[in-house]
N, C-alpha and C positions, 0 to 999 in steps of 0.2 A: 397578509402573507407575502414578500417578496418573492418575484418568479427567476427562477434560475436562471443563468445564462446558459447561453449554446454550450459552452465549454465543460461548465458545472452538468448540464446534463449527458453530455457524453460520456462525464466519468461517472454517472448513477445507471446510464444504459450499459455500461463495459461491467459496474457490479451485478447489474442484473444477470448479464450471460454469463459472466463467472460464476455466479451462485448456481444457474440454470446447471452449470457443465457440471459443479460440483454435487448437484444434485443427482444428474445422470450418473455421472462414478460410483454414486452409493449404489444405487440400482443394482449395479453391476460387476458389484464387488465380489463376486465367486468367481468371476470370468478371468481374474488375473490371476498370475502367476504365483503372488504376493500378497495374498488378502489383505495381512494386515498393512502393509503399505497403501493398498489400495483403500482401505479405510481411511488414513492420513490425507490419501490424494483427495476424497470426498469431502475431508475435514478442510483442506485447505482453500478448495474449490470456495464452499461455502463462507467459511471466515473471509479471505481474501474480497468475493464479492459483497460482501457488507462492509468490509473496510472501505474500496471505493465506492460503495453507495455515501457511506457518511462520508469521506472526502469530497464527494462531488456535492453533497449538500454546505460542507463548509469552504468551498475554495475560494469563494469571495472574499473570505477572511484574509488568506494567503495572501501578501504583499512582497511580490518578488520582482526583480526584470524581469523583463518580457520571455526574452532567451532564456534565462535560470528557470524562470516557472516555465516554459514549455519541456526542457530538459527533466525539470524534477516530474511533469505529469508524465514523460514517456517512461523516464526511470520508473514509477510508482506500477504503471500499467504492465512493465518488463517484468518487475518484481513481482507481482501480485497474480499474472497469468503463469509467466513463469515456476512460480514457486508449484502452481496446481500441475501445470507441465511436467515438471521434471520429474514430482512423486509420482505422477500416472506413467510416465516411462519407467521408472522406476519398477512400481510394483507390476508392469506388463512384462518387462526383461528379468524382472526378478533380481535386480542387481543391489548389491550389499555397500560398496563404497559408500556413496553419500549417507545413509543411514544403516548402520551396521546393528543398532536395535530392534529394526524392524526388518530386517533380512532374515529372520527364522532359519539360519543354514543356508539361503539362497545365495548363488552367487551366477552374474551375467558373465558374459565372454567378455574379453578385457576390453574393445572396442567399447560396451554396450557401457560398461563398468566407467569406462574415461567420460564419453558422454553425459551420460548422467551425471557423476561429479564436476565435472568443468561446466556443465549448467547450472548447478547448485550453485556452483562459486560464484557465476556472474550475477545469476537471481540475486544473492545474498548482498553482495556488495550494492549493487544497483537499488536494491530497496532500501537497504540502510543508508545510503546518498539520499534518496528522496525522502526518507521517514525525515532525517536531520534538517533538510531543506526545508518543508515543511514545516517544521519547529522554529526554524529561522524567521519564515517569513509569517508567522502567526506570532512572534513575540515584535516584528517589526509592526504590525498591527496596534499590537499592545501599546507600545510604547509611543507612537504618535500621539493620542488623546494627552496621555501627561506633558508631553513636550509644549503643545499646544495650552493646555493649562498653564504652564510654568510662563510663558511667552505673554500669556495675559494679565497674567498675577503679575509679572514686571513692568508690564505697561501702566500700570495703575497707579494713580499717584499715591503716597503713601496716607493721608487723610480722606479717601475714598471708600466707602464702605464694601466690604467685599462679602458674596454670600458663595458660601459652602454647602455643596451637596454630598451628602453624606451614605 
């Protein structure tokens, strides 16, 4: 089994930290103003932590230019931590703007509603961009072997035998 690179290991580490934050949030659910949203915060931490661990495991397959790759990693980290953080803040302050379904009649002060709503919006766009770029990076990786096979096939003479692996 190949060893993970330092950058991959950091994603796995962040995943474990976020997973732990999700677990701790779940144990403290009753202490939040909005317990239903606290349950969501618990699940966001656990699920986003798992996502980061999986991303760390496959990061070596994501082929992006260095600066784009670094921006993608930061966007993924902001998206995952932000998802847990803003859901937790919403649960603690009892805000409703970001998730009326979970509000149960709770409403925070106007500034609290704005902070949570803006946080959710920024996190959402960062996370969507990161996932889209990860898909592009994975597609580039998968396209490279097909291109090299086509180049090899084109360099063979027409009468030379070819071996195809199915």
